[in-house]
DSSP file (Angstrom, degrees, kcal/mol; ACC not computed):
  #  RESIDUE AA STRUCTURE BP1 BP2  ACC     N-H-->O    O-->H-N    N-H-->O    O-->H-N    TCO  KAPPA ALPHA  PHI   PSI    X-CA   Y-CA   Z-CA
    1    1 A F     >        0   0    0      0, 0.0     4,-3.4     0, 0.0     5,-0.4   0.000 360.0 360.0 360.0 -44.5   -6.3   42.3   77.1
    2    2 A K  H  >  +     0   0    0      1,-0.2     4,-2.0     2,-0.2     5,-0.2   0.923 360.0  43.4 -57.7 -45.9   -6.9   44.5   74.0
    3    3 A H  H  > S+     0   0    0      2,-0.2     4,-2.3     1,-0.2    -1,-0.2   0.939 116.8  46.5 -65.3 -46.2   -6.6   41.6   71.7
    4    4 A D  H  > S+     0   0    0      1,-0.2     4,-2.4     2,-0.2    -2,-0.2   0.933 114.7  44.7 -64.7 -46.7   -8.6   39.2   73.8
    5    5 A I  H  X S+     0   0    0     -4,-3.4     4,-2.6     1,-0.2    -1,-0.2   0.885 112.2  53.2 -68.1 -36.4  -11.5   41.6   74.4
    6    6 A S  H  X S+     0   0    0     -4,-2.0     4,-2.4    -5,-0.4    -1,-0.2   0.929 110.4  47.4 -61.4 -44.2  -11.6   42.6   70.8
    7    7 A N  H  X S+     0   0    0     -4,-2.3     4,-2.3     1,-0.2    -2,-0.2   0.909 111.9  49.7 -64.1 -41.7  -11.8   39.0   69.7
    8    8 A Q  H  X S+     0   0    0     -4,-2.4     4,-2.5     1,-0.2    -1,-0.2   0.910 112.1  48.2 -63.4 -41.9  -14.6   38.3   72.3
    9    9 A L  H  X S+     0   0    0     -4,-2.6     4,-2.8     2,-0.2    -2,-0.2   0.884 110.3  51.1 -67.9 -38.3  -16.6   41.4   71.1
   10   10 A V  H  X S+     0   0    0     -4,-2.4     4,-2.0     2,-0.2    -1,-0.2   0.923 111.3  49.2 -62.1 -43.2  -16.2   40.4   67.4
   11   11 A S  H  X S+     0   0    0     -4,-2.3     4,-1.9     2,-0.2    -2,-0.2   0.936 112.7  46.4 -61.6 -47.1  -17.5   37.0   68.3
   12   12 A L  H  X S+     0   0    0     -4,-2.5     4,-2.4     1,-0.2     5,-0.2   0.906 109.5  54.3 -62.2 -41.8  -20.4   38.4   70.2
   13   13 A K  H  X S+     0   0    0     -4,-2.8     4,-2.9     1,-0.2    -1,-0.2   0.892 106.2  53.7 -58.7 -39.9  -21.2   40.8   67.4
   14   14 A G  H  X S+     0   0    0     -4,-2.0     4,-1.7     2,-0.2     6,-0.3   0.916 108.2  48.9 -61.2 -45.1  -21.3   37.8   65.0
   15   15 A Y  H  <>S+     0   0    0     -4,-1.9     5,-2.4     1,-0.2     4,-0.2   0.958 117.3  40.0 -58.6 -51.4  -23.9   36.0   67.2
   16   16 A F  H ><5S+     0   0    0     -4,-2.4     3,-1.0     1,-0.2    -2,-0.2   0.848 111.9  55.7 -72.9 -33.2  -26.2   39.0   67.5
   17   17 A A  H 3<5S+     0   0    0     -4,-2.9    -1,-0.2    -5,-0.2    -2,-0.2   0.847 109.7  47.4 -65.8 -32.7  -25.7   40.2   63.9
   18   18 A S  T 3<5S-     0   0    0     -4,-1.7    -1,-0.2    -5,-0.2    -2,-0.2   0.440 119.5-111.8 -88.2   1.9  -26.8   36.7   62.6
   19   19 A G  T < 5S+     0   0    0     -3,-1.0     2,-1.7    -4,-0.2     3,-0.3   0.578  73.5 138.0  82.5   8.8  -29.8   36.8   65.0
   20   20 A D     >< +     0   0    0     -5,-2.4     4,-2.3    -6,-0.3    -1,-0.2  -0.552  15.5 160.6 -88.7  73.9  -28.4   34.0   67.2
   21   21 A N  H  > S+     0   0    0     -2,-1.7     4,-2.7     1,-0.2    -1,-0.2   0.874  71.8  53.8 -63.5 -38.5  -29.4   35.6   70.5
   22   22 A N  H  > S+     0   0    0     -3,-0.3     4,-2.5     2,-0.2    -1,-0.2   0.923 109.3  47.9 -63.2 -43.1  -29.1   32.3   72.4
   23   23 A G  H  > S+     0   0    0      2,-0.2     4,-2.3     1,-0.2    -2,-0.2   0.916 112.7  49.2 -62.3 -42.6  -25.6   31.7   71.1
   24   24 A G  H  X S+     0   0    0     -4,-2.3     4,-2.4     2,-0.2    -2,-0.2   0.908 111.9  47.9 -62.6 -42.8  -24.6   35.2   72.1
   25   25 A L  H  X S+     0   0    0     -4,-2.7     4,-2.7     2,-0.2    -2,-0.2   0.885 110.6  51.8 -66.5 -38.1  -26.1   34.8   75.6
   26   26 A Q  H  X S+     0   0    0     -4,-2.5     4,-2.3     2,-0.2    -1,-0.2   0.906 110.1  49.7 -63.4 -40.2  -24.3   31.5   76.0
   27   27 A H  H  X S+     0   0    0     -4,-2.3     4,-2.1     2,-0.2    -2,-0.2   0.923 111.1  48.8 -64.4 -43.7  -21.0   33.1   75.0
   28   28 A I  H  X S+     0   0    0     -4,-2.4     4,-2.6     1,-0.2    -2,-0.2   0.925 111.0  51.0 -60.6 -44.8  -21.6   36.0   77.5
   29   29 A N  H  X S+     0   0    0     -4,-2.7     4,-2.2     1,-0.2    -1,-0.2   0.880 108.6  51.0 -61.9 -38.1  -22.4   33.4   80.2
   30   30 A S  H  X S+     0   0    0     -4,-2.3     4,-1.8     2,-0.2    -1,-0.2   0.889 110.9  48.9 -67.8 -36.7  -19.2   31.5   79.5
   31   31 A L  H  X S+     0   0    0     -4,-2.1     4,-2.0     2,-0.2    -2,-0.2   0.914 110.6  50.3 -66.3 -42.0  -17.2   34.7   79.8
   32   32 A L  H  X S+     0   0    0     -4,-2.6     4,-2.5     1,-0.2    -2,-0.2   0.877 107.7  54.0 -63.4 -36.7  -19.0   35.6   83.0
   33   33 A Q  H  X S+     0   0    0     -4,-2.2     4,-2.6     2,-0.2    -1,-0.2   0.896 106.1  52.7 -63.9 -39.2  -18.1   32.1   84.3
   34   34 A L  H  X S+     0   0    0     -4,-1.8     4,-1.1     2,-0.2    -1,-0.2   0.917 109.4  49.2 -60.2 -42.4  -14.5   32.7   83.5
   35   35 A V  H >< S+     0   0    0     -4,-2.0     3,-0.5     1,-0.2    -2,-0.2   0.924 112.5  47.3 -62.8 -44.6  -14.6   35.9   85.5
   36   36 A E  H >< S+     0   0    0     -4,-2.5     3,-0.9     1,-0.2    -2,-0.2   0.875 108.6  55.2 -64.3 -37.3  -16.2   34.1   88.5
   37   37 A D  H 3< S+     0   0    0     -4,-2.6    -1,-0.2     1,-0.3    -2,-0.2   0.728 103.6  57.0 -69.1 -20.8  -13.7   31.3   88.3
   38   38 A T  T << S+     0   0    0     -4,-1.1    -1,-0.3    -3,-0.5     3,-0.1  -0.280  76.8 165.4-105.1  46.9  -10.9   33.9   88.6
   39   39 A A    <   -     0   0    0     -3,-0.9    -3,-0.1     1,-0.2    -2,-0.0  -0.284  54.9 -74.5 -58.5 148.3  -12.1   35.4   91.8
   40   40 A P        -     0   0    0      0, 0.0    -1,-0.2     0, 0.0    11,-0.1  -0.199  39.8-171.4 -54.2 126.0   -9.4   37.5   93.5
   41   41 A A  S    S+     0   0    0      9,-0.3     2,-0.5    -3,-0.1    10,-0.1   0.647  79.5  56.4 -85.7 -18.9   -6.6   35.5   95.0
   42   42 A I        -     0   0    0      8,-0.4     2,-0.5     7,-0.0    12,-0.2  -0.964  66.7-173.7-118.5 127.3   -5.3   38.7   96.5
   43   43 A D        +     0   0    0     -2,-0.5     4,-0.1     1,-0.1     8,-0.0  -0.836  25.0 147.3-127.6  93.6   -7.5   40.8   98.8
   44   44 A T        -     0   0    0     -2,-0.5    -1,-0.1     2,-0.3    29,-0.1   0.574  68.6-109.9 -95.4 -13.9   -6.0   44.1   99.8
   45   45 A G  S    S+     0   0    0      1,-0.2     2,-0.8    -3,-0.1    30,-0.1   0.216  91.5 109.5  98.2 -13.3   -9.4   45.9   99.9
   46   46 A N     >  -     0   0    0      1,-0.2     4,-3.2    30,-0.1    -2,-0.3  -0.867  57.9-158.2 -98.4 108.6   -8.4   47.9   96.8
   47   47 A I  H  > S+     0   0    0     -2,-0.8     4,-2.3     1,-0.2    -1,-0.2   0.890  86.9  45.9 -58.5 -47.8  -10.6   46.6   94.0
   48   48 A A  H  > S+     0   0    0      1,-0.2     4,-2.0     2,-0.2    -1,-0.2   0.933 117.1  44.1 -63.6 -45.6   -8.5   47.7   91.1
   49   49 A L  H  > S+     0   0    0      1,-0.2     4,-2.8     2,-0.2     5,-0.3   0.918 112.4  52.6 -65.8 -43.2   -5.3   46.5   92.6
   50   50 A D  H  X S+     0   0    0     -4,-3.2     4,-2.6     1,-0.2    -8,-0.4   0.907 108.9  51.1 -58.6 -42.3   -6.8   43.2   93.7
   51   51 A A  H  X S+     0   0    0     -4,-2.3     4,-2.1    -5,-0.2    -1,-0.2   0.942 114.6  40.7 -62.9 -48.6   -8.1   42.5   90.2
   52   52 A I  H  X S+     0   0    0     -4,-2.0     4,-2.2     2,-0.2     5,-0.2   0.916 118.1  46.7 -69.8 -41.9   -4.7   43.2   88.5
   53   53 A L  H  X S+     0   0    0     -4,-2.8     4,-2.5    -5,-0.2    -2,-0.2   0.905 113.3  49.1 -66.7 -40.0   -2.6   41.4   91.1
   54   54 A S  H  X S+     0   0    0     -4,-2.6     4,-2.5    -5,-0.3    -1,-0.2   0.904 111.2  49.7 -65.4 -40.9   -5.0   38.4   91.2
   55   55 A A  H  X S+     0   0    0     -4,-2.1     4,-2.3    -5,-0.2    -2,-0.2   0.918 114.6  43.7 -64.2 -43.1   -5.0   38.1   87.4
   56   56 A K  H  X S+     0   0    0     -4,-2.2     4,-2.8     2,-0.2     5,-0.2   0.872 112.2  53.7 -71.4 -36.0   -1.2   38.2   87.3
   57   57 A H  H  X S+     0   0    0     -4,-2.5     4,-2.5    -5,-0.2    -2,-0.2   0.941 111.5  45.8 -59.0 -48.4   -0.9   35.8   90.2
   58   58 A S  H  X S+     0   0    0     -4,-2.5     4,-2.1     2,-0.2    -2,-0.2   0.908 113.4  49.1 -62.6 -44.3   -3.1   33.3   88.4
   59   59 A L  H  X S+     0   0    0     -4,-2.3     4,-0.9     2,-0.2    -2,-0.2   0.927 111.8  49.0 -62.3 -45.7   -1.2   33.7   85.1
   60   60 A A  H ><>S+     0   0    0     -4,-2.8     5,-2.5     1,-0.2     3,-1.1   0.944 112.0  47.4 -60.2 -49.0    2.1   33.2   86.8
   61   61 A E  H ><5S+     0   0    0     -4,-2.5     3,-1.6     1,-0.3    -1,-0.2   0.847 105.6  58.9 -64.7 -32.7    1.0   30.1   88.7
   62   62 A S  H 3<5S+     0   0    0     -4,-2.1    -1,-0.3     1,-0.3    -2,-0.2   0.738 107.3  49.1 -66.6 -20.0   -0.5   28.7   85.5
   63   63 A K  T <<5S-     0   0    0     -3,-1.1    -1,-0.3    -4,-0.9    -2,-0.2   0.268 125.2-102.6-100.4   9.8    3.0   28.9   84.0
   64   64 A G  T < 5S+     0   0    0     -3,-1.6     2,-0.6     1,-0.3    44,-0.3   0.754  75.6 141.2  78.2  23.9    4.7   27.2   87.0
   65   65 A I      < -     0   0    0     -5,-2.5    -1,-0.3    -6,-0.2    44,-0.2  -0.886  52.0-129.4-103.7 122.9    6.0   30.5   88.4
   66   66 A A  E     -a  109   0A   0     42,-2.5    44,-2.6    -2,-0.6     2,-0.5  -0.519  23.6-161.1 -68.5 134.8    5.9   30.8   92.2
   67   67 A F  E     -a  110   0A   0     -2,-0.2     2,-0.4    42,-0.2    44,-0.2  -0.953  10.3-178.2-126.4 110.3    4.3   34.1   93.1
   68   68 A H  E     -a  111   0A   0     42,-2.9    44,-2.8    -2,-0.5     2,-0.4  -0.871   3.0-170.2-112.5 141.1    4.9   35.5   96.6
   69   69 A T  E     -a  112   0A   0     -2,-0.4     2,-0.3    42,-0.2    44,-0.2  -0.962  21.2-176.9-131.5 149.3    3.4   38.7   98.1
   70   70 A S  E     +a  113   0A   0     42,-2.2    44,-2.9    -2,-0.4     2,-0.5  -0.862  27.1 170.4-137.8 103.2    3.9   40.8  101.2
   71   71 A I  E     +a  114   0A   0     -2,-0.3     2,-0.3    42,-0.2    44,-0.2  -0.965  18.9 165.5-127.4 125.9    1.3   43.6  101.0
   72   72 A T  E     +a  115   0A   0     42,-2.8    44,-2.7    -2,-0.5     2,-0.3  -0.814  30.4 136.1-136.2  94.4    0.4   46.1  103.7
   73   73 A I        -     0   0    0     -2,-0.3     2,-0.2    42,-0.2     4,-0.1  -0.878  52.1-106.7-134.5 166.3   -1.7   48.9  102.2
   74   74 A Q        -     0   0    0     -2,-0.3     3,-0.1    43,-0.1   -28,-0.1  -0.598  34.3-115.0 -87.3 156.8   -4.7   51.0  102.9
   75   75 A K  S    S+     0   0    0      1,-0.2     2,-1.1    -2,-0.2    -1,-0.1   0.892 107.7  56.9 -58.3 -41.6   -7.9   50.4  100.9
   76   76 A D  S    S-     0   0    0    -30,-0.1    -1,-0.2     2,-0.0    -2,-0.1  -0.733  75.6-169.6 -99.5  89.4   -7.7   53.9   99.3
   77   77 A L        -     0   0    0     -2,-1.1     2,-0.3     2,-0.2    -2,-0.0  -0.487  29.9-125.3 -71.1 145.9   -4.4   54.2   97.6
   78   78 A P  S    S+     0   0    0      0, 0.0     2,-0.4     0, 0.0    -1,-0.1  -0.053  86.1  94.7 -82.9  36.5   -3.5   57.7   96.4
   79   79 A I  S    S-     0   0    0     -2,-0.3    -2,-0.2    82,-0.0     5,-0.1  -0.997  84.1-112.0-128.2 130.2   -2.9   56.3   93.0
   80   80 A A    >>  -     0   0    0     -2,-0.4     4,-2.3     1,-0.1     3,-0.7  -0.281  26.5-119.4 -60.3 144.4   -5.7   56.3   90.3
   81   81 A P  H 3> S+     0   0    0      0, 0.0     4,-2.3     0, 0.0     5,-0.2   0.872 114.2  54.2 -54.3 -39.7   -7.0   52.8   89.4
   82   82 A E  H 3> S+     0   0    0      1,-0.2     4,-1.8     2,-0.2     5,-0.1   0.851 109.0  48.4 -66.4 -31.6   -6.0   53.2   85.8
   83   83 A D  H <> S+     0   0    0     -3,-0.7     4,-3.1     2,-0.2     5,-0.3   0.874 107.9  54.2 -74.6 -36.9   -2.4   54.0   86.9
   84   84 A C  H  X>S+     0   0    0     -4,-2.3     4,-2.5     1,-0.2     5,-0.6   0.926 109.2  49.9 -57.3 -44.1   -2.4   51.0   89.3
   85   85 A S  H  X5S+     0   0    0     -4,-2.3     4,-1.6    -5,-0.2     5,-0.4   0.918 114.2  43.5 -62.1 -44.4   -3.4   48.9   86.3
   86   86 A V  H  X5S+     0   0    0     -4,-1.8     4,-1.9     3,-0.2     5,-0.4   0.948 118.7  43.0 -66.2 -49.1   -0.6   50.3   84.1
   87   87 A I  H  X5S+     0   0    0     -4,-3.1     4,-2.0     2,-0.2     5,-0.2   0.974 125.4  30.0 -64.2 -57.5    2.1   50.2   86.8
   88   88 A F  H  X5S+     0   0    0     -4,-2.5     4,-2.4    -5,-0.3     5,-0.3   0.865 119.1  54.6 -76.1 -35.2    1.4   46.7   88.2
   89   89 A G  H  X<S+     0   0    0     -4,-1.6     4,-2.1    -5,-0.6    -3,-0.2   0.952 115.0  38.6 -61.9 -49.8    0.1   45.1   85.1
   90   90 A N  H  X S+     0   0    0     -4,-1.9     4,-2.5    -5,-0.4     5,-0.2   0.912 116.1  51.1 -68.8 -42.7    3.1   46.0   83.0
   91   91 A A  H  X S+     0   0    0     -4,-2.0     4,-2.0    -5,-0.4    -2,-0.2   0.928 115.1  42.5 -62.0 -44.1    5.7   45.3   85.8
   92   92 A L  H  X S+     0   0    0     -4,-2.4     4,-2.6     2,-0.2    -1,-0.2   0.852 111.1  55.1 -74.1 -33.1    4.2   41.9   86.5
   93   93 A D  H  X S+     0   0    0     -4,-2.1     4,-2.6    -5,-0.3    -2,-0.2   0.931 109.8  48.3 -60.0 -43.9    3.8   41.1   82.8
   94   94 A N  H  X S+     0   0    0     -4,-2.5     4,-2.3     2,-0.2    -2,-0.2   0.907 111.5  49.5 -62.6 -41.6    7.5   41.8   82.4
   95   95 A A  H  X S+     0   0    0     -4,-2.0     4,-2.2     2,-0.2    -2,-0.2   0.921 112.2  47.7 -63.8 -43.6    8.4   39.6   85.4
   96   96 A I  H  X S+     0   0    0     -4,-2.6     4,-2.2     1,-0.2    -2,-0.2   0.919 112.1  49.6 -63.3 -44.2    6.3   36.8   84.0
   97   97 A E  H  X S+     0   0    0     -4,-2.6     4,-1.0     2,-0.2    -1,-0.2   0.874 109.5  51.8 -64.6 -36.9    7.8   37.1   80.6
   98   98 A A  H >< S+     0   0    0     -4,-2.3     3,-0.6     1,-0.2     4,-0.3   0.925 110.7  47.9 -65.0 -43.9   11.4   37.1   82.1
   99   99 A C  H >< S+     0   0    0     -4,-2.2     3,-1.6     1,-0.2    -2,-0.2   0.883 106.2  58.9 -62.1 -38.1   10.6   33.9   84.0
  100  100 A D  H 3< S+     0   0    0     -4,-2.2    -1,-0.2     1,-0.3    -2,-0.2   0.767  97.1  61.3 -62.9 -25.9    9.2   32.3   80.9
  101  101 A R  T << S+     0   0    0     -4,-1.0    -1,-0.3    -3,-0.6    -2,-0.2   0.585  86.7  95.7 -79.1  -8.7   12.5   32.8   79.1
  102  102 A L  S <  S-     0   0    0     -3,-1.6     6,-0.0    -4,-0.3    -3,-0.0  -0.443  92.0 -88.8 -76.4 154.9   14.2   30.6   81.7
  103  103 A P    >   -     0   0    0      0, 0.0     3,-1.9     0, 0.0    -1,-0.1  -0.250  41.4-107.9 -59.1 154.1   14.7   26.9   80.9
  104  104 A A  T 3  S+     0   0    0      1,-0.3     4,-0.1    -3,-0.1    -2,-0.1   0.801 118.5  49.2 -56.8 -32.8   11.8   24.6   82.0
  105  105 A D  T 3  S+     0   0    0      2,-0.1    -1,-0.3     0, 0.0     2,-0.1   0.448  90.3 106.4 -90.0   1.2   13.8   23.1   84.9
  106  106 A A  S <  S-     0   0    0     -3,-1.9     2,-0.3     1,-0.1    -4,-0.1  -0.415  82.3 -98.8 -78.8 154.2   14.9   26.5   86.3
  107  107 A E        -     0   0    0     -2,-0.1     2,-0.5   -42,-0.0    -1,-0.1  -0.575  41.7-167.0 -69.2 130.1   13.5   28.0   89.5
  108  108 A K        +     0   0    0     -2,-0.3   -42,-2.5   -44,-0.3     2,-0.3  -0.980  18.2 152.5-125.3 120.4   10.9   30.6   88.4
  109  109 A S  E     -a   66   0A   0     -2,-0.5    19,-1.9   -44,-0.2     2,-0.4  -0.998  29.0-160.7-150.8 153.1    9.6   33.1   91.0
  110  110 A I  E     -aB  67 127A   0    -44,-2.6   -42,-2.9    -2,-0.3     2,-0.5  -0.999  11.0-165.1-130.6 133.7    8.2   36.5   91.4
  111  111 A N  E     -aB  68 126A   0     15,-3.1    15,-2.4    -2,-0.4     2,-0.5  -0.986   1.8-167.5-122.1 126.4    8.2   38.4   94.7
  112  112 A L  E     -aB  69 125A   0    -44,-2.8   -42,-2.2    -2,-0.5     2,-0.5  -0.961   4.4-176.8-116.3 118.5    6.0   41.4   95.3
  113  113 A F  E     +aB  70 124A   0     11,-2.8    11,-2.7    -2,-0.5     2,-0.4  -0.973   9.6 169.7-113.2 123.3    6.6   43.6   98.3
  114  114 A L  E     +aB  71 123A   0    -44,-2.9   -42,-2.8    -2,-0.5     2,-0.4  -0.964   1.9 168.0-139.6 117.5    4.1   46.5   98.7
  115  115 A Q  E     -aB  72 122A   0      7,-2.7     7,-3.2    -2,-0.4     2,-0.4  -0.993  13.6-165.7-136.6 138.2    3.9   48.6  101.8
  116  116 A Q  E     + B   0 121A   0    -44,-2.7     5,-0.2    -2,-0.4     2,-0.2  -0.969  10.2 172.6-122.5 135.6    2.2   51.9  102.6
  117  117 A D        -     0   0    0      3,-2.7   -43,-0.1    -2,-0.4    -2,-0.0  -0.553  55.9 -71.4-122.4-164.0    2.8   54.1  105.6
  118  118 A A  S    S+     0   0    0      1,-0.2     3,-0.1    -2,-0.2    -2,-0.0   0.772 127.9  19.5 -63.5 -27.1    1.4   57.6  106.4
  119  119 A T  S    S+     0   0    0      1,-0.2     2,-0.3     0, 0.0    -1,-0.2   0.530 121.4  25.6-123.2  -8.7    3.5   59.4  103.8
  120  120 A S        -     0   0    0      2,-0.0    -3,-2.7     0, 0.0     2,-0.4  -0.964  52.4-135.5-154.2 167.2    4.7   56.9  101.2
  121  121 A I  E     -B  116   0A   0     -2,-0.3     2,-0.5    -5,-0.2    -5,-0.2  -0.998  19.2-162.1-126.3 130.7    4.2   53.7   99.3
  122  122 A L  E     +B  115   0A   0     -7,-3.2    -7,-2.7    -2,-0.4     2,-0.4  -0.964  10.0 179.7-115.5 128.0    7.2   51.3   98.7
  123  123 A C  E     +B  114   0A   0     -2,-0.5     2,-0.4    -9,-0.2    -9,-0.2  -0.994   5.3 176.5-128.9 132.6    6.9   48.7   96.0
  124  124 A K  E     -B  113   0A   0    -11,-2.7   -11,-2.8    -2,-0.4     2,-0.5  -0.977   4.4-174.5-135.6 122.3    9.6   46.2   95.1
  125  125 A I  E     +B  112   0A   0     -2,-0.4     2,-0.4   -13,-0.2   -13,-0.2  -0.973   8.0 177.9-116.3 123.4    9.1   43.5   92.5
  126  126 A T  E     +B  111   0A   0    -15,-2.4   -15,-3.1    -2,-0.5     2,-0.3  -0.940   3.2 169.8-122.9 149.5   11.8   40.9   92.0
  127  127 A N  E     -B  110   0A   0     -2,-0.4   -17,-0.2   -17,-0.2     2,-0.2  -0.989  36.2-102.4-152.3 157.1   11.8   37.9   89.7
  128  128 A T        +     0   0    0    -19,-1.9   -26,-0.1    -2,-0.3    44,-0.0  -0.505  46.8 165.2 -76.6 153.4   14.1   35.3   88.3
  129  129 A A        -     0   0    0     43,-2.7   -30,-0.1    -2,-0.2     3,-0.1  -0.983  40.3 -92.4-162.7 156.9   15.4   35.9   84.8
  130  130 A P        -     0   0    0      0, 0.0   -28,-0.1     0, 0.0   -29,-0.0  -0.375  64.9 -76.1 -69.5 159.4   18.0   34.6   82.3
  131  131 A P        -     0   0    0      0, 0.0     2,-0.5     0, 0.0    41,-0.1  -0.226  40.7-155.7 -56.0 145.3   21.3   36.6   82.3
  132  132 A N    >   +     0   0    0     39,-0.3     3,-0.7     1,-0.1    37,-0.1  -0.852  15.2 176.9-125.9  92.5   21.1   39.9   80.5
  133  133 A T  T 3  S+     0   0    0     -2,-0.5    -1,-0.1     1,-0.2     0, 0.0   0.756  80.0  56.7 -70.6 -24.0   24.6   40.9   79.4
  134  134 A E  T 3  S-     0   0    0      2,-0.1    -1,-0.2     1,-0.0     3,-0.1   0.703  91.9-145.9 -80.0 -19.5   23.4   44.0   77.6
  135  135 A K    <   +     0   0    0     -3,-0.7     2,-0.3     1,-0.2    -2,-0.1   0.786  57.0 124.4  55.5  30.4   21.8   45.4   80.8
  136  136 A T        -     0   0    0      2,-0.1    -1,-0.2    32,-0.0    -2,-0.1  -0.768  59.8-142.8-111.3 163.6   19.1   47.0   78.8
  137  137 A F        +     0   0    0     -2,-0.3    14,-0.2    -3,-0.1     2,-0.2  -0.199  48.0 139.6-120.4  41.3   15.4   46.5   79.2
  138  138 A L        -     0   0    0      1,-0.1    10,-0.1    13,-0.0    -2,-0.1  -0.508  64.5 -84.9 -80.2 154.8   14.3   46.5   75.6
  139  139 A T        -     0   0    0     -2,-0.2    -1,-0.1     1,-0.1     5,-0.1  -0.267  26.3-153.5 -60.2 143.6   11.7   44.0   74.5
  140  140 A S        +     0   0    0     -3,-0.1    -1,-0.1     3,-0.0     2,-0.1   0.425  62.4 111.7 -94.1  -0.9   12.9   40.6   73.6
  141  141 A K  S    S-     0   0    0      1,-0.1     6,-0.1     2,-0.1    -2,-0.0  -0.432  72.3-131.8 -75.7 148.0    9.9   40.1   71.3
  142  142 A A  S    S+     0   0    0      1,-0.2     2,-1.6    -2,-0.1     3,-0.1   0.871  97.9  70.4 -65.5 -37.5   10.4   39.9   67.6
  143  143 A D     >  +     0   0    0      1,-0.2     4,-0.6     2,-0.1     3,-0.3  -0.603  58.1 165.2 -84.9  83.0    7.6   42.3   66.9
  144  144 A K  T  4  +     0   0    0     -2,-1.6    -1,-0.2     1,-0.2    -5,-0.1   0.636  66.9  66.4 -76.9 -14.0    9.3   45.5   68.3
  145  145 A V  T  4 S+     0   0    0      1,-0.2    -1,-0.2    -3,-0.1    -2,-0.1   0.895 112.8  29.4 -72.1 -40.1    6.7   47.8   66.6
  146  146 A N  T  4 S+     0   0    0     -3,-0.3     2,-0.3     2,-0.0    -2,-0.2   0.380 121.7  51.9-102.6   3.1    3.8   46.6   68.7
  147  147 A H  S  < S+     0   0    0     -4,-0.6    -8,-0.1     1,-0.1     0, 0.0  -0.879  71.9  65.4-134.1 165.0    5.8   45.7   71.9
  148  148 A G        +     0   0    0     -2,-0.3     4,-0.2   -10,-0.1    -1,-0.1   0.671  66.9 106.7  98.9  19.9    8.3   47.3   74.2
  149  149 A F     >  +     0   0    0     -3,-0.1     4,-2.7     2,-0.1     5,-0.2   0.524  49.2  93.1-104.4  -7.9    6.1   50.1   75.7
  150  150 A G  H  > S+     0   0    0      1,-0.2     4,-2.4     2,-0.2     5,-0.2   0.904  87.8  42.4 -57.4 -51.0    5.5   48.6   79.2
  151  151 A M  H  > S+     0   0    0      1,-0.2     4,-2.6     2,-0.2    -1,-0.2   0.880 114.5  52.0 -67.9 -36.0    8.4   50.3   81.0
  152  152 A K  H  > S+     0   0    0     -4,-0.2     4,-2.4     2,-0.2    -1,-0.2   0.920 111.3  47.9 -62.5 -42.9    7.8   53.6   79.3
  153  153 A N  H  X S+     0   0    0     -4,-2.7     4,-2.2     2,-0.2    -2,-0.2   0.879 110.0  52.2 -66.5 -37.7    4.1   53.4   80.3
  154  154 A I  H  X S+     0   0    0     -4,-2.4     4,-2.7    -5,-0.2     5,-0.2   0.952 110.7  48.0 -60.4 -49.2    5.1   52.6   83.9
  155  155 A K  H  X S+     0   0    0     -4,-2.6     4,-2.2     1,-0.2    -2,-0.2   0.913 111.1  50.4 -59.2 -44.2    7.4   55.6   84.0
  156  156 A E  H  < S+     0   0    0     -4,-2.4     4,-0.3     1,-0.2    -1,-0.2   0.894 112.0  47.5 -63.0 -39.5    4.7   57.9   82.6
  157  157 A A  H >< S+     0   0    0     -4,-2.2     3,-1.2     1,-0.2    -2,-0.2   0.924 113.2  48.0 -66.9 -43.4    2.2   56.6   85.1
  158  158 A L  H >< S+     0   0    0     -4,-2.7     3,-2.0     1,-0.2    -2,-0.2   0.835 100.5  65.9 -66.8 -31.8    4.6   57.1   88.0
  159  159 A E  T 3< S+     0   0    0     -4,-2.2    -1,-0.2     1,-0.3    -2,-0.2   0.604  86.5  71.0 -69.3  -9.0    5.6   60.6   86.9
  160  160 A K  T <  S+     0   0    0     -3,-1.2    -1,-0.3    -4,-0.3    -2,-0.2   0.621 103.9  47.4 -75.1 -12.8    2.1   61.7   87.7
  161  161 A Y  S <  S-     0   0    0     -3,-2.0     2,-1.2    -4,-0.2   -82,-0.0  -0.852 105.2 -91.3-125.8 157.1    3.0   61.3   91.4
  162  162 A P  S    S+     0   0    0      0, 0.0     2,-0.3     0, 0.0    -3,-0.1  -0.590  76.9 146.2 -68.1 104.2    5.9   62.4   93.5
  163  163 A S        -     0   0    0     -2,-1.2     2,-0.4    -5,-0.1    -5,-0.0  -0.939  46.6-150.6-144.4 159.4    7.9   59.2   92.9
  164  164 A L        -     0   0    0     -2,-0.3     2,-0.3     2,-0.0    -5,-0.0  -0.979  22.2-177.8-125.4 142.3   11.2   57.5   92.4
  165  165 A Y        -     0   0    0     -2,-0.4     2,-0.3     2,-0.0    -2,-0.0  -0.986   9.1-173.9-142.4 154.0   11.7   54.4   90.4
  166  166 A N        -     0   0    0     -2,-0.3     2,-0.5     2,-0.1    -2,-0.0  -0.978   5.0-168.2-149.8 130.3   14.6   52.1   89.5
  167  167 A F        +     0   0    0     -2,-0.3     2,-0.3     2,-0.0   -30,-0.0  -0.985  25.7 149.5-118.5 128.2   14.8   49.2   87.1
  168  168 A K        -     0   0    0     -2,-0.5     2,-0.4     2,-0.0    -2,-0.1  -0.994  35.4-138.1-154.6 159.2   17.9   46.9   87.3
  169  169 A Q        -     0   0    0     -2,-0.3     2,-0.4   -37,-0.1     3,-0.1  -0.983  16.3-176.8-121.8 133.1   19.1   43.4   86.8
  170  170 A Q        -     0   0    0     -2,-0.4    -2,-0.0   -39,-0.0     0, 0.0  -0.997  60.4 -50.4-127.8 125.9   21.5   41.6   89.1
  171  171 A E              0   0    0     -2,-0.4   -39,-0.3     1,-0.3     0, 0.0  -0.213 360.0 360.0  47.8-123.1   22.7   38.1   88.3
  172  172 A N              0   0    0    -41,-0.1   -43,-2.7    -3,-0.1    -1,-0.3   0.460 360.0 360.0-104.1 360.0   19.6   36.1   87.5
């Protein structure tokens, strides 16, 4: 998102700096159309959560990854919107990236189970992935300086709340 929004803002700045207001407005309109075209596919009633889950759902499906959900939550989660974005955005990005590492003909799927009761929230995300003989969750990306912070960020967000978390890989 940081890279994409930065690029969009640089582009817009170029239009307006050169006095091309019509070009800038057309660019803004095209961006707004993209937002409208990506209307939430998931509607829990929680706007922040719906936005992040819908975006990741759309991204997964565009890559041929089946995305299944079972969600029963209240509209007002006791988790700040920015923490929802960090937790679910990073977890689902990791799931999508793991599925992407599978061969093209492999089954690729993500399952999100999210349930809230009077005292707790339970979330379980499972996904297909290639075997991981090292059983570590370090980034597989070549650029380790700018990547590999997702799980750390998830943990930091969760530690703001009375929470338990567990990351593990079993088979594929």
